[in-house]
C-alpha positions as CSV (number, residue, x, y, z in Angstrom):
1,X,-5.4,7.5,-9.1
2,X,-2.2,7.3,-7.2
3,X,-1.3,10.6,-5.6
4,X,1.8,11.4,-3.7
5,X,2.5,14.6,-1.8
6,X,6.1,15.7,-1.3
7,X,7.8,18.7,0.3
8,X,10.4,19.3,-2.4
9,X,9.9,19.5,-6.1
10,X,11.2,16.3,-7.7
11,X,14.1,18.0,-9.6
12,X,15.2,14.8,-11.3
13,X,12.1,14.9,-13.5
14,X,13.1,18.2,-15.0
15,X,16.5,16.9,-16.0
16,X,15.2,13.6,-17.4
17,X,14.9,13.0,-21.2
18,X,11.4,11.8,-20.7
19,X,10.2,15.0,-18.9
20,X,8.0,17.7,-20.6
21,X,8.4,20.8,-18.4
22,X,5.4,23.1,-18.9
23,X,6.3,26.7,-18.3
24,X,3.9,29.4,-17.1
25,X,1.3,30.2,-19.7
26,X,2.2,27.0,-21.7
27,X,0.6,23.7,-22.6
28,X,2.4,20.3,-22.6
29,X,1.0,17.2,-24.3
30,X,2.2,13.6,-24.2
31,X,0.9,10.6,-26.1
32,X,3.7,8.1,-25.5
33,X,4.1,5.6,-22.6
34,X,7.3,7.2,-21.2
35,X,6.9,11.0,-21.0
36,X,6.3,12.7,-17.7
37,X,4.5,16.1,-17.5
38,X,5.8,18.6,-15.0
39,X,5.1,22.2,-14.0
40,X,6.2,24.3,-11.0
41,X,6.1,27.8,-9.5
42,X,2.3,27.8,-9.2
43,X,1.6,30.9,-7.0
44,X,-1.5,32.8,-8.3
45,X,-1.6,30.5,-11.4
46,X,-3.4,27.3,-11.7
47,X,-2.7,24.0,-13.5
48,X,-5.2,21.9,-15.3
49,X,-4.4,18.3,-16.4
50,X,-6.6,16.1,-18.5
51,X,-5.8,12.4,-18.8
52,X,-7.7,10.3,-21.3
53,X,-7.6,7.2,-23.5
54,X,-6.7,4.7,-20.8
55,X,-5.4,1.5,-22.3
56,X,-5.2,-0.5,-19.1
57,X,-1.6,0.5,-18.4
58,X,-1.2,4.2,-19.2
59,X,-3.1,7.2,-20.5
60,X,-2.5,7.6,-24.2
61,X,-3.5,11.3,-24.1
62,X,-2.1,13.6,-21.4
63,X,-2.3,17.4,-21.4
64,X,-1.1,19.9,-18.8
65,X,-1.9,23.6,-18.9
66,X,-0.2,26.1,-16.6
67,X,-2.8,28.9,-16.7
68,X,-1.5,32.4,-15.9
69,X,-3.4,33.8,-12.9
70,X,-6.0,31.1,-13.1
71,X,-7.8,33.2,-15.7
72,X,-9.4,30.9,-18.4
73,X,-10.0,33.6,-21.0
74,X,-6.4,34.7,-21.6
75,X,-4.1,32.5,-19.4
76,X,-2.2,30.7,-22.1
77,X,0.5,32.1,-24.5
78,X,-0.1,31.5,-28.2
79,X,2.6,29.2,-29.7
80,X,2.8,31.3,-32.8
81,X,3.4,34.8,-31.5
82,X,3.6,34.4,-27.7
83,X,0.5,36.6,-27.2
84,X,-2.0,35.4,-24.6
85,X,-4.5,33.0,-25.8
86,X,-7.7,31.6,-24.4
87,X,-7.2,28.7,-22.0
88,X,-10.9,28.0,-22.5
89,X,-10.2,27.0,-26.2
90,X,-7.9,24.3,-24.9
91,X,-10.5,23.2,-22.4
92,X,-13.2,22.9,-25.1
93,X,-10.8,20.6,-27.0
94,X,-10.0,18.6,-23.9
95,X,-13.7,18.1,-23.1
96,X,-14.1,16.2,-26.3
97,X,-11.2,13.9,-25.3
98,X,-13.1,13.0,-22.1
99,X,-16.1,11.6,-23.9
100,X,-14.9,8.0,-23.3
101,X,-13.8,8.7,-19.7
102,X,-10.7,10.1,-18.1
103,X,-9.4,12.1,-15.2
104,X,-9.1,15.8,-14.5
105,X,-6.5,17.3,-12.1
106,X,-7.0,20.9,-11.1
107,X,-4.4,22.6,-9.0
108,X,-4.5,26.1,-7.4
109,X,-1.2,27.7,-6.7
110,X,0.0,28.3,-3.2
111,X,-1.6,31.8,-3.1
112,X,-4.8,30.7,-4.9
113,X,-5.9,27.4,-3.2
114,X,-8.6,28.6,-0.8
115,X,-12.1,27.3,-1.4
116,X,-13.1,30.7,-2.7
117,X,-10.2,30.9,-5.1
118,X,-10.9,27.4,-6.4
119,X,-14.6,28.3,-6.9
120,X,-13.7,31.5,-8.7
121,X,-11.4,29.7,-11.1
122,X,-13.7,26.7,-11.7
123,X,-16.9,28.6,-12.1
124,X,-15.7,31.3,-14.5
125,X,-18.2,32.0,-17.3
126,X,-17.6,33.2,-20.8
127,X,-19.6,35.9,-22.7
128,X,-22.3,33.3,-23.4
129,X,-22.6,32.2,-19.8
130,X,-20.9,28.8,-20.3
131,X,-18.6,27.5,-17.6
132,X,-15.7,25.8,-19.4
133,X,-14.5,23.9,-16.4
134,X,-17.8,22.4,-15.3
135,X,-17.6,18.8,-16.3
136,X,-20.3,16.7,-14.6
137,X,-19.6,13.0,-14.2
138,X,-15.8,13.3,-14.6
139,X,-13.4,12.1,-12.1
140,X,-11.7,15.2,-10.7
141,X,-8.8,15.6,-8.2
142,X,-8.1,19.1,-6.7
143,X,-5.1,20.3,-4.8
144,X,-3.3,23.4,-3.7
145,X,0.3,23.0,-4.6
146,X,3.5,24.7,-5.8
147,X,3.9,22.2,-8.6
148,X,3.0,18.8,-9.9
149,X,4.3,15.9,-11.9
150,X,2.1,13.5,-13.9
151,X,3.2,10.0,-14.9
152,X,1.8,8.1,-17.8
153,X,0.0,5.6,-15.5
154,X,-1.9,8.5,-13.9
155,X,0.3,8.8,-10.8
156,X,0.4,12.4,-9.6
157,X,3.1,13.9,-7.4
158,X,2.2,17.2,-5.8
159,X,4.8,19.6,-4.5
160,X,2.8,20.8,-1.4
161,X,5.6,22.8,0.2
162,X,3.8,25.6,2.0
163,X,0.4,24.8,0.4
164,X,-2.8,23.0,1.1
165,X,-2.2,19.7,-0.6
166,X,-4.9,17.4,-2.0
167,X,-8.5,18.2,-1.2
168,X,-10.8,15.5,0.2
169,X,-13.9,14.4,-1.6
170,X,-16.2,16.6,0.5
171,X,-14.1,19.7,-0.2
172,X,-14.2,19.0,-3.9
173,X,-18.0,18.5,-3.9
174,X,-18.6,21.7,-2.0
175,X,-16.5,23.7,-4.5
176,X,-18.0,22.1,-7.5
177,X,-21.5,22.8,-6.2
178,X,-20.5,26.3,-5.2
179,X,-21.3,25.7,-1.6
180,X,-18.5,27.8,-0.1
């Protein structure tokens, strides 16, 4: 996966016709070969992106969630009435899309990107004890950033101004194994 870190949010993406700007508490999906997904202003929130259905040139299914407060059980606004909805419902749907492979990008906002904050977000459990973000065997990238932009070919640009940036493989493994 191509990952680029920048110090300023790439404003030109938000103005482009091919940009899907995902607001706080919203979900953006793209299935074409041109659309770019973008979210910003991640502070206590987190972002989750799932890229699937790779055709050799681009991911045919790309979804980006901007989860309010990083809380999986009510961090997305419902499209129908703008009430909060369960981000975990979206995650269950996205898990099925990863059956044939894909990539996950998990971003903690600038105030929620410590190892402890990542672990608390990723290892949340529902009423039945399931961890919706635990996806063994899936390629995952983690970062602390103010925002991110995802291109159809899987290139990710993080706005790391004042934040941690991309985590290395050892940091990711420690968080996923709850070894913090």
